[in-house]
C-alpha positions in Angstrom: 48.4 103.6 123.2 51.8 104.4 124.5 54.0 107.3 123.5 57.3 105.5 122.9 58.5 105.4 119.3 59.1 101.8 118.7 60.8 100.6 115.5 60.2 97.0 114.4 63.2 95.7 112.4 62.7 92.5 110.3 66.0 91.1 108.8 65.3 89.1 105.7 67.5 86.9 103.6 66.2 84.3 101.1 62.9 83.8 103.0 60.3 84.4 100.3 58.1 81.6 101.7 58.2 82.8 105.2 58.4 86.7 105.1 54.7 87.2 104.2 53.7 85.0 107.2 55.9 87.2 109.4 54.3 90.4 108.1 50.8 88.8 108.5 51.6 88.7 112.3 51.3 92.5 112.4 47.7 92.8 113.4 46.0 95.7 115.3 47.1 94.4 118.7 50.7 94.4 117.6 50.7 97.6 115.6 49.1 99.5 118.6 52.7 99.6 120.0 54.8 99.8 116.8 55.4 103.2 115.1 57.3 101.9 112.1 58.4 98.6 110.4 61.5 98.3 108.4 62.3 95.1 106.4 66.0 95.0 105.7 66.7 92.8 102.7 70.3 91.5 102.9 70.7 91.1 99.2 68.4 88.0 98.9 68.8 85.9 95.8 65.2 84.7 95.7 61.9 86.6 95.5 62.0 87.9 99.1 62.0 91.5 98.0 59.1 91.1 95.6 57.1 89.3 98.2 57.5 92.2 100.6 56.6 94.7 98.0 53.5 92.8 97.1 52.5 92.7 100.8 53.1 96.4 101.1 50.9 97.2 98.1 48.1 95.0 99.5 48.5 96.6 103.0 49.1 100.2 102.2 47.8 101.2 105.7 50.7 99.6 107.5 53.8 101.8 108.0 56.3 99.5 106.3 59.6 100.5 104.6 61.7 98.1 102.6 65.4 98.6 102.7 68.0 96.8 100.6 71.6 96.5 102.0 74.2 97.9 99.6 76.2 94.8 100.1 75.5 91.4 101.8 76.5 92.4 105.3 75.3 89.3 107.1 72.8 89.2 109.9 75.0 91.2 112.2 75.5 93.8 109.5 71.8 94.1 109.0 71.4 94.7 112.7 73.9 97.6 112.4 71.9 99.0 109.5 68.7 98.9 111.6 70.3 100.3 114.8 71.7 103.2 112.7 68.2 103.8 111.3 66.7 103.8 114.7 69.3 106.3 116.1 69.1 108.7 113.1 65.3 108.7 113.0 64.8 109.3 116.7 63.2 106.0 117.8 63.2 105.1 121.5 63.3 101.3 121.1 64.0 98.8 118.4 62.5 95.4 118.2 64.0 92.6 116.2 61.8 89.9 114.6 63.5 87.5 112.2 61.9 87.2 108.8 62.0 83.4 108.6 58.8 83.0 110.7 60.3 81.0 113.6 59.3 83.5 116.3 56.0 85.2 117.1 55.8 88.9 117.9 52.6 88.3 119.9 54.8 86.7 122.6 56.0 90.3 123.4 52.5 91.8 123.8 52.7 91.5 127.6 56.2 93.1 127.5 54.8 96.0 125.4 51.5 96.3 127.1 52.9 96.5 130.6 55.8 98.7 129.7 58.1 96.0 130.9 60.8 97.0 128.3 61.2 100.4 129.9 62.8 98.8 133.0 65.7 97.3 131.1 68.3 98.1 128.4 67.1 95.1 126.4 64.6 92.3 126.5 65.9 89.1 125.0 63.5 86.4 123.8 64.5 83.1 125.3 63.7 79.7 123.8 65.2 77.7 126.7 63.6 79.0 129.9 60.5 78.1 131.9 57.4 79.1 130.0 59.0 78.9 126.5 57.7 76.6 123.8 59.8 74.8 121.2 58.3 73.1 118.1 60.3 71.0 115.6 63.6 71.8 117.3 65.9 68.8 117.5 67.0 67.4 120.9 70.7 67.7 120.0 70.4 71.4 119.1 68.4 72.0 122.3 71.1 70.3 124.4 73.9 72.2 122.6 72.2 75.5 123.2 71.7 74.8 126.9 75.4 73.8 127.3 76.5 77.0 125.7 74.1 79.0 127.8 75.8 77.6 130.9 79.2 78.4 129.5 78.3 82.0 128.8 76.6 82.2 132.3 79.9 81.0 133.9 81.9 83.7 132.1 79.4 86.5 132.5 78.4 85.5 136.0 74.7 85.9 135.2 71.9 83.6 134.2 71.8 83.2 130.4 68.7 81.6 128.8 69.4 82.2 125.1 72.4 83.4 123.2 70.4 84.8 120.3 66.8 84.1 119.4 65.0 86.0 116.6 62.8 88.1 118.9 64.5 90.9 121.0 64.1 94.5 122.0 66.7 97.1 122.7 66.7 100.6 124.1 68.1 103.0 121.5 69.8 105.0 124.3 71.9 101.9 124.9 72.8 101.6 121.2 73.9 105.2 120.7 77.5 104.6 121.7 77.7 102.0 118.8 79.8 99.6 120.9 78.6 96.9 118.5 80.1 98.3 115.3 83.1 96.0 115.3 81.2 92.9 116.3 80.9 90.0 113.8 78.6 90.7 110.8 77.6 87.0 110.9 75.3 85.0 113.2 77.7 85.4 116.1 76.7 89.1 116.5 74.2 88.3 119.2 76.8 86.3 121.2 79.0 89.4 121.4 75.9 91.4 122.5 75.6 89.0 125.4 79.2 89.5 126.4 78.9 93.3 125.9 76.0 93.4 128.4 78.4 92.1 131.0 81.3 94.2 130.0 79.4 97.5 129.6 77.0 96.9 132.4 73.8 96.7 130.4 70.7 95.6 132.1 69.3 92.6 130.2 66.2 90.6 130.9 65.2 87.3 129.3 61.6 86.6 128.5 60.1 83.2 127.4 59.0 82.9 123.8 57.6 80.3 121.4 59.8 79.0 118.6 59.2 76.7 115.7 61.0 75.1 112.8 59.2 73.7 109.8 60.1 75.0 106.3 63.0 77.3 107.3 66.5 76.9 105.9 69.2 77.3 108.5 72.3 79.3 107.6 74.2 78.1 110.7 77.2 75.9 110.2 76.9 74.3 113.6 80.3 72.6 114.0 82.5 75.5 112.8 80.5 78.1 114.6 80.6 76.1 117.9 84.4 76.0 117.7 84.7 79.8 116.9 82.3 80.6 119.8 84.4 78.6 122.2 87.5 80.4 121.1 85.8 83.8 121.4 84.5 82.9 124.9 87.9 81.7 126.0 89.6 85.0 124.9 87.0 87.1 126.6 87.3 85.1 129.9 91.1 85.6 129.8 90.8 89.3 129.0 87.4 91.0 128.8 88.9 94.1 127.1 89.2 92.0 123.9 85.6 92.9 123.2 86.7 96.3 122.2 88.7 94.8 119.3 87.5 94.1 115.7 85.8 90.8 115.2 84.8 91.3 111.6 86.2 89.2 108.8 85.9 92.2 106.4 86.0 95.8 107.3 83.0 97.9 106.4 83.4 101.6 106.6 79.6 102.3 106.8 76.6 100.0 106.8 74.2 101.5 104.3 70.9 100.4 102.9 68.6 102.1 100.3 64.8 102.3 100.4 63.0 100.3 97.7 
């Protein structure tokens, strides 16, 4: 048993069919490293919230707290809620595991067991590096991701193996400056986190993970997002200081969530 306070953050939006499978991943081997679990419900319109409450009732021994965003902040906004929670409650590290059951937290057991995470500012799960496993992921999406990984690698001058999987781990010390507050509240939040690592000198490390797609519903609008990402990357390449600007479509004064 280690002494670091590790918060597991599970973002959830309309994933009532998958969220219980994600919570079922939290066995004794995983919970030996995790101090607290927060499920952040981003105003789901299905029964995601009730599914989590039922699981919590049936597993009262697990330290799980369910939070509901005061507004639909998007995936990036939910990250900001969780990072704020980790900072205010004195956690040392925050792990992210998406609630749609595409990733497996057990992939990070070696990272946790060997204290690998202590050597870096963040450990990013990578779906497209040697040792990773993809199931049900289309060839065209795989190729598209690899192309964008190369583009980001060219701009940041470092090897990039994934722009944003659903299994990551961050040092809370790195997050305390809140450099990410004006990053997009949508799915492009993680892309800016990659650029920020280069701009602010964060020490990032990629780690191979397994990834599967079966009954998940994607919220990605691939074509429009691809164009936006290219524009964002071009702007950053021309002038890296643009990362200090505001990328949000809507200004949020404070990202708040309430316990349920």
